[in-house]
FIKOLRO-674061 format. One record per residue (C-alpha): x, y, z; residue number from 1; residue in three letters. Coordinates in Angstrom, 1 decimal. Example, Ala and Ser with C-alpha at 12.3 -4.5 7.8 and 13.67 -1.06 7.14 Angstrom:
! residues 2
     east    north       up   seq   type
     12.3     -4.5      7.8     1    ALA
     13.7     -1.1      7.1     2    SER
//
This chain:
! residues 358
     east    north       up   seq   type
    -15.1     29.5    -13.1     1    MET
    -15.2     28.3    -16.7     2    ASP
    -11.8     29.1    -18.3     3    THR
    -13.6     29.4    -21.7     4    GLN
    -15.8     32.1    -20.2     5    ALA
    -12.8     33.9    -18.9     6    ILE
    -11.2     34.0    -22.3     7    GLY
    -14.5     35.1    -24.0     8    ASP
    -15.1     37.8    -21.6     9    LEU
    -11.6     39.4    -21.6    10    THR
    -11.4     39.2    -25.3    11    ALA
    -14.7     40.9    -25.9    12    ALA
    -15.4     44.6    -26.1    13    ARG
    -18.3     46.4    -24.5    14    GLY
    -20.7     47.7    -23.8    15    PRO
    -21.8     44.7    -21.7    16    PHE
    -25.1     43.7    -20.2    17    ALA
    -24.6     42.3    -16.7    18    SER
    -27.6     40.6    -15.1    19    VAL
    -27.6     39.0    -11.6    20    HIS
    -31.0     37.7    -10.3    21    PHE
    -32.9     35.2     -8.2    22    ASP
    -34.0     32.3    -10.4    23    ASP
    -35.2     30.0     -7.5    24    SER
    -37.6     27.3     -8.5    25    HIS
    -39.2     26.1     -5.3    26    HIS
    -42.8     27.4     -5.4    27    THR
    -45.8     26.6     -7.5    28    GLU
    -45.7     30.0     -9.2    29    ASP
    -41.9     29.8    -10.0    30    ALA
    -42.5     29.9    -13.7    31    ALA
    -44.7     33.0    -13.5    32    LYS
    -42.1     34.7    -11.2    33    ARG
    -39.4     34.0    -13.8    34    LEU
    -41.5     35.5    -16.6    35    ARG
    -41.9     38.7    -14.5    36    LEU
    -38.2     38.8    -13.8    37    ARG
    -37.4     38.5    -17.5    38    VAL
    -39.7     41.3    -18.2    39    LYS
    -38.1     43.5    -15.5    40    GLU
    -34.7     42.7    -16.9    41    ILE
    -35.6     43.5    -20.5    42    THR
    -37.2     46.8    -19.5    43    VAL
    -34.2     47.8    -17.4    44    ALA
    -31.8     47.0    -20.2    45    LEU
    -33.9     48.9    -22.8    46    ALA
    -34.0     51.9    -20.4    47    ASP
    -30.2     51.9    -20.3    48    GLN
    -29.9     51.7    -24.0    49    GLY
    -29.0     48.1    -24.5    50    ALA
    -29.0     46.8    -28.1    51    ASP
    -31.8     44.4    -29.1    52    GLU
    -29.6     41.4    -30.1    53    PRO
    -27.9     41.4    -26.7    54    THR
    -31.2     41.6    -24.8    55    VAL
    -32.6     38.8    -27.0    56    GLU
    -29.6     36.6    -26.4    57    ALA
    -30.0     37.0    -22.6    58    LEU
    -33.7     36.3    -22.7    59    VAL
    -33.1     33.1    -24.8    60    ARG
    -30.4     31.9    -22.3    61    ALA
    -32.6     32.5    -19.3    62    ILE
    -35.7     30.9    -20.9    63    GLU
    -34.0     27.9    -22.5    64    ASP
    -32.2     26.8    -19.4    65    ALA
    -33.7     23.9    -17.3    66    PRO
    -35.2     25.1    -14.1    67    PRO
    -32.9     24.9    -11.0    68    PRO
    -33.7     22.8     -8.0    69    VAL
    -34.7     24.9     -5.0    70    GLY
    -33.2     28.3     -4.2    71    GLU
    -30.8     29.5     -6.8    72    SER
    -29.3     32.6     -8.3    73    GLY
    -27.9     33.3    -11.8    74    ARG
    -25.4     35.6    -13.4    75    SER
    -25.2     36.3    -17.1    76    LEU
    -23.0     38.8    -19.0    77    ILE
    -23.5     39.4    -22.7    78    ALA
    -22.3     41.8    -25.4    79    ALA
    -23.1     42.4    -29.1    80    HIS
    -25.7     39.6    -29.2    81    GLY
    -23.7     36.9    -27.5    82    ALA
    -23.8     35.5    -24.0    83    VAL
    -20.2     35.5    -22.7    84    LEU
    -20.8     34.2    -19.2    85    LEU
    -23.7     32.2    -17.7    86    ASP
    -23.2     31.0    -14.1    87    GLU
    -25.5     29.5    -11.5    88    HIS
    -24.9     30.9     -8.0    89    LEU
    -24.9     29.2     -4.6    90    ALA
    -27.9     31.3     -3.7    91    GLY
    -30.1     34.1     -4.9    92    PRO
    -28.6     37.6     -4.8    93    PRO
    -30.0     39.9     -2.1    94    ALA
    -31.1     42.3     -4.8    95    THR
    -31.5     42.0     -8.6    96    GLN
    -28.8     43.9    -10.5    97    VAL
    -29.1     44.9    -14.2    98    VAL
    -26.4     47.0    -15.7    99    ARG
    -25.5     48.1    -19.2   100    TYR
    -22.1     49.6    -19.2   101    SER
    -18.7     49.7    -20.9   102    ASP
    -17.3     47.1    -18.6   103    LEU
    -18.9     44.0    -17.1   104    PRO
    -20.1     44.1    -13.5   105    TYR
    -18.7     41.0    -11.7   106    LEU
    -19.1     41.7     -8.0   107    VAL
    -22.4     39.8     -7.4   108    PRO
    -20.9     36.8     -9.2   109    LEU
    -17.9     36.8     -7.0   110    ALA
    -20.0     37.3     -3.9   111    SER
    -22.1     34.2     -4.4   112    HIS
    -19.4     32.0     -6.0   113    ALA
    -17.2     32.3     -2.9   114    ALA
    -17.5     29.2     -0.8   115    GLY
    -19.3     27.2     -3.5   116    ARG
    -17.0     24.5     -4.7   117    PRO
    -18.0     21.9     -7.3   118    PRO
    -20.1     19.5     -5.3   119    TYR
    -22.5     16.6     -5.5   120    LEU
    -25.8     16.0     -3.8   121    VAL
    -26.7     12.3     -3.5   122    VAL
    -30.2     11.2     -2.4   123    VAL
    -30.0      7.5     -1.8   124    ALA
    -32.2      4.6     -0.7   125    ASP
    -31.5      0.9     -0.8   126    ARG
    -32.6      0.6     -4.5   127    VAL
    -30.5      3.4     -6.0   128    GLY
    -29.8      7.1     -5.9   129    ALA
    -30.3     10.5     -7.6   130    GLU
    -27.0     12.3     -8.1   131    ILE
    -26.9     16.0     -8.9   132    THR
    -23.7     17.7     -9.9   133    THR
    -23.3     21.4     -9.2   134    TYR
    -20.4     23.3    -10.7   135    GLY
    -19.9     25.1    -14.0   136    GLU
    -23.1     25.7    -15.9   137    GLY
    -26.5     24.2    -15.0   138    ALA
    -26.8     21.4    -12.4   139    PRO
    -26.6     18.0    -14.0   140    ARG
    -28.7     15.1    -12.7   141    ALA
    -28.4     11.4    -13.1   142    GLU
    -30.2      8.4    -11.7   143    SER
    -28.9      5.0    -10.5   144    VAL
    -31.6      2.5    -10.5   145    ASN
    -30.7     -0.9     -9.0   146    GLY
    -32.6     -4.1     -8.5   147    HIS
    -35.8     -4.0     -6.5   148    PRO
    -35.7     -5.6     -3.1   149    LEU
    -37.3     -9.0     -2.6   150    SER
    -41.1     -8.7     -2.2   151    ALA
    -42.9    -10.5      0.6   152    GLY
    -42.4    -10.9      4.3   153    ASP
    -38.9     -9.6      4.8   154    THR
    -39.1    -11.0      8.4   155    ALA
    -38.5    -14.4      6.8   156    HIS
    -34.7    -15.1      7.1   157    LYS
    -34.1    -16.1      3.5   158    ASP
    -36.1    -13.2      2.0   159    LEU
    -34.5    -10.8      4.5   160    GLN
    -31.0    -12.1      3.6   161    SER
    -31.7    -11.8     -0.1   162    ARG
    -33.0     -8.3      0.3   163    ALA
    -30.0     -7.2      2.3   164    GLU
    -27.6     -8.7     -0.4   165    GLU
    -29.6     -6.9     -3.2   166    THR
    -29.4     -3.6     -1.3   167    ALA
    -25.7     -4.0     -0.8   168    LYS
    -25.2     -4.6     -4.5   169    GLN
    -27.3     -1.6     -5.4   170    ASN
    -25.4      0.7     -3.0   171    LEU
    -22.0     -0.7     -4.3   172    GLU
    -23.1      0.5     -7.8   173    GLU
    -24.2      3.8     -6.4   174    VAL
    -20.8      4.2     -4.7   175    ALA
    -19.0      3.5     -8.0   176    ARG
    -21.1      6.1     -9.8   177    ARG
    -20.7      8.7     -7.1   178    VAL
    -16.9      8.2     -7.1   179    ALA
    -16.8      8.4    -10.9   180    LYS
    -19.0     11.5    -11.0   181    THR
    -17.1     13.2     -8.2   182    ALA
    -13.8     12.7    -10.0   183    GLU
    -15.1     14.0    -13.3   184    ARG
    -16.5     17.1    -11.6   185    ALA
    -13.6     17.7     -9.3   186    GLY
    -16.0     17.7     -6.4   187    ALA
    -14.7     19.2     -3.2   188    GLU
    -17.9     18.3     -1.3   189    LEU
    -20.3     15.3     -1.5   190    VAL
    -23.6     15.7      0.4   191    VAL
    -25.2     12.3      1.3   192    LEU
    -29.0     12.4      1.9   193    ALA
    -32.0     10.2      1.8   194    GLY
    -32.7      7.1      3.8   195    GLU
    -30.5      7.0      6.9   196    VAL
    -29.5      3.3      6.5   197    GLN
    -28.7      3.7      2.8   198    ALA
    -26.7      6.9      3.2   199    ARG
    -24.7      5.4      6.1   200    THR
    -23.9      2.3      4.1   201    ALA
    -23.1      4.4      1.0   202    LEU
    -20.6      6.5      3.0   203    HIS
    -18.7      3.3      4.1   204    ASP
    -18.6      2.0      0.5   205    LEU
    -17.1      5.2     -1.0   206    LEU
    -13.4      5.2     -1.8   207    PRO
    -11.3      7.1      0.8   208    GLU
    -10.7     10.2     -1.4   209    ARG
    -14.5     10.7     -1.7   210    VAL
    -15.3      9.7      1.8   211    ARG
    -13.0     12.5      3.1   212    ARG
    -15.1     15.2      1.5   213    VAL
    -18.5     13.6      2.2   214    SER
    -21.0     14.9      4.7   215    THR
    -24.4     13.4      5.6   216    ALA
    -27.5     15.6      6.1   217    VAL
    -31.1     15.0      6.9   218    GLU
    -33.8     15.3      4.3   219    GLY
    -34.3     14.2      0.7   220    GLY
    -36.2     11.3     -0.6   221    SER
    -36.5      9.4     -3.9   222    ARG
    -40.3      9.0     -3.5   223    ALA
    -42.3     10.6     -6.3   224    PRO
    -43.6     14.0     -5.3   225    GLY
    -41.4     14.3     -2.2   226    SER
    -40.3     17.7     -1.1   227    SER
    -36.6     18.8     -1.3   228    ARG
    -37.2     21.9      0.9   229    ASP
    -35.4     20.5      4.0   230    GLU
    -32.5     19.1      1.9   231    LEU
    -32.1     22.4      0.0   232    ASP
    -32.0     24.3      3.2   233    ARG
    -29.3     22.0      4.7   234    ARG
    -27.2     22.2      1.6   235    VAL
    -27.5     26.0      1.6   236    ALA
    -26.3     26.0      5.3   237    GLU
    -23.3     23.8      4.4   238    LEU
    -22.3     26.1      1.6   239    LEU
    -22.8     29.2      3.7   240    MET
    -20.6     27.7      6.4   241    SER
    -17.9     27.1      3.8   242    ARG
    -18.2     30.7      2.6   243    ARG
    -17.9     32.2      6.1   244    LEU
    -15.0     29.9      6.8   245    SER
    -13.3     31.1      3.6   246    ALA
    -13.9     34.7      4.5   247    LEU
    -12.4     34.1      7.9   248    ASP
     -9.3     32.6      6.3   249    ASP
     -8.8     35.5      3.8   250    VAL
     -9.4     38.1      6.5   251    ALA
     -6.9     36.5      8.9   252    GLU
     -4.3     36.2      6.2   253    ARG
     -4.8     39.9      5.1   254    PHE
     -4.5     41.1      8.7   255    ARG
     -1.4     38.9      9.3   256    ALA
      0.4     40.1      6.1   257    GLU
     -0.5     43.7      6.9   258    THR
      0.7     43.4     10.5   259    GLY
      4.1     41.9      9.6   260    ARG
      4.7     44.4      6.9   261    GLY
      5.6     41.7      4.4   262    SER
      4.5     43.8      1.4   263    GLY
      2.1     41.0      0.4   264    LEU
     -1.1     42.9      1.4   265    ALA
     -2.2     46.3      0.1   266    VAL
     -5.3     48.4      0.8   267    SER
     -6.8     51.3     -1.2   268    GLY
     -7.3     51.9     -4.9   269    LEU
     -3.8     53.3     -5.5   270    ALA
     -2.0     50.2     -4.2   271    GLY
     -4.5     47.7     -5.6   272    VAL
     -4.5     49.2     -9.1   273    THR
     -0.7     49.4     -9.2   274    ALA
     -0.5     45.7     -8.3   275    ALA
     -3.2     44.8    -10.9   276    LEU
     -1.3     46.6    -13.6   277    ALA
      1.7     44.3    -12.8   278    GLU
     -0.6     41.2    -12.7   279    ALA
      0.6     40.8     -9.1   280    ASN
     -2.8     40.3     -7.4   281    VAL
     -3.4     36.8     -6.1   282    GLU
     -6.7     37.7     -4.3   283    THR
     -8.7     40.9     -4.8   284    LEU
    -10.8     41.9     -1.8   285    LEU
    -13.9     44.0     -2.5   286    VAL
    -15.7     45.8      0.3   287    GLY
    -17.9     48.9     -0.3   288    GLU
    -16.3     51.1     -3.0   289    PRO
    -19.4     53.2     -3.4   290    GLY
    -19.2     55.4     -6.5   291    ASN
    -15.4     55.6     -6.7   292    ALA
    -14.0     55.9    -10.2   293    VAL
    -10.7     54.9    -11.8   294    VAL
     -9.0     55.5    -15.2   295    TYR
     -8.6     52.6    -17.7   296    THR
     -7.1     51.8    -21.0   297    GLY
     -8.2     49.4    -23.8   298    PRO
     -6.7     46.4    -21.9   299    GLU
     -8.3     45.2    -18.7   300    PRO
     -5.1     45.5    -16.7   301    VAL
     -4.5     49.1    -17.7   302    GLN
     -6.1     50.7    -14.7   303    VAL
     -5.1     53.4    -12.2   304    GLY
     -6.4     56.2    -10.0   305    THR
     -4.9     59.1    -12.0   306    ALA
     -4.3     60.0    -15.7   307    LYS
     -0.5     60.2    -15.2   308    PRO
     -0.5     56.6    -14.0   309    ARG
     -2.2     55.5    -17.3   310    LEU
      0.2     57.6    -19.3   311    ASP
      3.0     55.6    -17.7   312    ALA
      1.3     52.5    -18.8   313    LEU
      1.2     53.7    -22.4   314    GLY
     -2.4     55.0    -22.4   315    VAL
     -2.4     58.7    -23.4   316    PRO
     -6.2     59.1    -23.5   317    ASP
     -7.7     56.9    -20.7   318    PRO
    -11.4     56.5    -19.9   319    SER
    -13.2     56.9    -16.6   320    ARG
    -15.1     54.0    -15.2   321    HIS
    -16.7     52.8    -12.0   322    ARG
    -14.1     51.2     -9.8   323    ALA
    -16.5     48.4     -8.8   324    ASP
    -16.5     47.4    -12.5   325    GLU
    -13.0     48.1    -13.7   326    ALA
    -11.0     46.8    -10.7   327    VAL
    -12.7     43.3    -10.5   328    PRO
    -12.5     43.1    -14.3   329    TYR
     -8.8     43.6    -14.2   330    ALA
     -8.4     41.0    -11.5   331    ALA
    -10.6     38.6    -13.5   332    PHE
     -8.4     39.1    -16.6   333    ALA
     -5.2     38.3    -14.7   334    THR
     -6.6     35.1    -13.1   335    GLY
     -6.8     36.6     -9.6   336    ALA
     -9.4     35.3     -7.2   337    GLU
    -12.2     37.7     -6.3   338    LEU
    -13.5     37.7     -2.7   339    VAL
    -16.3     40.0     -1.6   340    VAL
    -15.7     40.9      2.1   341    MET
    -18.1     41.8      4.8   342    ASP
    -17.6     43.6      8.1   343    GLU
    -14.5     41.4      8.9   344    ARG
    -12.3     43.9      7.2   345    LEU
    -12.4     47.7      6.7   346    ARG
    -10.7     48.3      3.3   347    LEU
     -9.6     51.8      2.3   348    ALA
    -11.6     52.9     -0.8   349    ASP
    -13.4     49.6     -0.6   350    GLY
    -10.5     47.5     -2.0   351    PHE
     -7.6     45.4     -0.8   352    GLY
     -5.4     42.7     -2.2   353    ALA
     -3.2     39.8     -1.3   354    LEU
     -0.2     39.8     -3.7   355    LEU
      1.6     37.0     -5.4   356    ARG
      5.0     38.5     -4.5   357    HIS
      6.3     41.5     -2.6   358    SER
//
């Protein structure tokens, strides 16, 4: 996540408008659907008492952004007329969430960010490629256009040889651009799509460090008007596979640390908030906290389950807040990773944590 956004968010004071919604752009009426969502969001925020400058800032951010490619989700958090966080998600949230509250609501963002590393999608043919970078902010697209292949009867040996050499040179340039873009983005995954012959040759031309994180998929074409539906579906499957694998790893580690009694895993609001107050949470696990509440102070890490705990932290007059807002916010402020768990783990009070030290 953008470190600048982390600083802006934790330095800000509420109330915050938190908006998490489906901004997919893969149907003919996508623009109309977005307009309807914007209207729903503005009405919901107004009903909750949001100030006009904040609502207007959110609407501008939504409407001014370039449309995503295929299925997508988006999370925005704003306060006092400024957008503090604007993230594109790996996929659309299951339900649209619009909250106006004293603390930002980060759970949907964490849920869809898990398993989504910075990555590239490369659609190649023997003339060039379209490279799209997904990471912080909006996707960034660039084109590599090489030399056209020799016209005429490519069955003729000279023409065929010339065409093959031109294609090789084109793909060498694509490989250089992919390697450079992957390094700049810190890409942990490079998806190769497009013509089978081109993507196979491109894979072999990539430097080893990029080849190690490359995966070929079916679908994708550079032809004008071609559909990306199959490619988008396969990329979504790859990202979901990574997310599920990440959840497996976290759940296994939590069970192992709990089982050996190492003191590096805690479950329940009391243990989790105590660890957060000491900035000792490496990974916060969020299950189903329901409507649980906690007490908080003016700083994000001043959080606990009872007033005496806050008094011990130097907060004589704490406030009550929803746990699903205050606890992830505290984790966010201390640089902890947020992982939204499914049925793999049953967490007391809907929260657990892996700690930095026992």
